[in-house]
Phi, psi and omega in degrees: 000135182294141185282342183289146176270127181294125183299326182302320178293316182295319180297318181298324177294316180298316183287330175294326176293321178299312186294324178294314184290328181292332180263014185244149176267006182285115181302327180294322177297318178297323180294318179295320178299315180300318181296319179296318179296321177297317179299316179298315179298321179295315181298312181298315180295320180297314180291323176304321184274322191237357185270166179209132173253114187232151174231125182234165180239123180252121181292125181226056188294339182267006184235026184293346177286341178275143188303317184284355185234018191299336179265003178090003179227141168258129176266122185239122178255138181216142169253122187227136171234127186247147176209160171294156185303328182291345181250022183299335180301327178295322180290322176297324178295319176299316180299318178293322181299311183277331180078011178220165175088182184218158173253125184242155170275146177218080187292137180267154177228043178231207186266013177288151187281336180220156178287166180257154171231148183227136168266122188232131170240115183235347177292127186297323178299314180297321179294316183286324186265343184237300188291309183298311179300324180297311184281345169286323180278332180234081188298145171291162189246355179253186178298344179298340178299322179295319177298318179298316182297322177291321177301312179297323179295318178297318179299320177297319178296322178292322177297328177276002178064026179285341177289351179267002178246149179305315181295318180293319179297319179296321179294319177297320178298321179296318179295314183297328180300337182261005183260140169063349179056028182235358184287134177292111187301322183299320180294318181293318178297324178296319177296314180299314182292329180296333184242343174224084191304338184271004182299139178247141174279109187263012179174000000 
């Protein structure tokens, strides 16, 4: 049995608590409801400001004999929230909130004053069963919402195994090209051209 807790189950428990406390005259119940709502607002705001939904392509040209790498690329989806090392407690709180993922160190070697820490969810099951349902039910409020919607679409395509076909891989590359504004265009165009030779770089 998978160790991750399905977010849908957890959400139903949280909302049943809301409905009980909302219909109750018990001040303690109202207080608990307020705390839960504050927690939800904090998570959404934190991810709006510091989160990232990313899809990357890892070249695996020597592993094409394996089913997941037959086109020479591994498609990797990740949900990441970053903070300076001094604020790592916030990332640990996120990990406890969602019940999936890990907090990693990401030491810098530049002129920044402190190292980075990241809360990362990369397991596809955890993304599909926990992260995606949560942000579908509790939408982000900034332009990051569009990145999330594209991210969820790519995960659905991967579940349908479309990333294992030339046409599907090219489509995922096209979607990814419009996310986060950080993708190296040359790499994406190379993937597209590798599987759809007539693709043109339009910008």
